[in-house]
C-alpha positions, -999 to 999 in steps of 0.1 A, spaced: 591 359 712 584 329 731 581 297 712 541 294 715 537 327 696 526 329 661 543 350 633 534 385 637 511 384 607 491 356 622 474 377 647 439 391 651 449 421 633 453 401 599 425 375 605 392 373 584 371 366 615 380 401 631 347 420 635 332 453 645 342 472 677 323 461 709 327 459 746 329 436 772 294 433 796 312 429 828 337 457 820 325 484 797 358 501 795 372 469 778 369 479 742 381 464 709 373 443 678 355 414 683 361 377 671 334 363 649 350 328 643 324 310 667 289 317 679 283 348 702 287 341 739 259 338 765 262 361 795 241 371 824 222 349 847 199 348 876 208 383 888 216 400 854 197 404 821 208 376 796 224 386 762 249 374 739 281 391 729 311 386 706 342 379 725 365 413 725 401 408 712 430 428 707 448 431 673 478 415 689 460 384 701 460 349 683 442 318 686 446 284 666 416 295 643 437 320 623 429 324 588 442 352 565 417 380 558 
């Protein structure tokens, strides 16, 4: 494991902010659990409909905001 990687139990799969299944607007085939740590992200713009979405994560992802579930 590279030095920047956390312990395996400190990944999204064990985080209290792991949310419901979602998908990525730009790539609907990208599906997975969502991260509910911060507010939803605004997507869209002048040429497409605006909406908000929670970031899609993978159970093996990690970040500095991890908290045990």
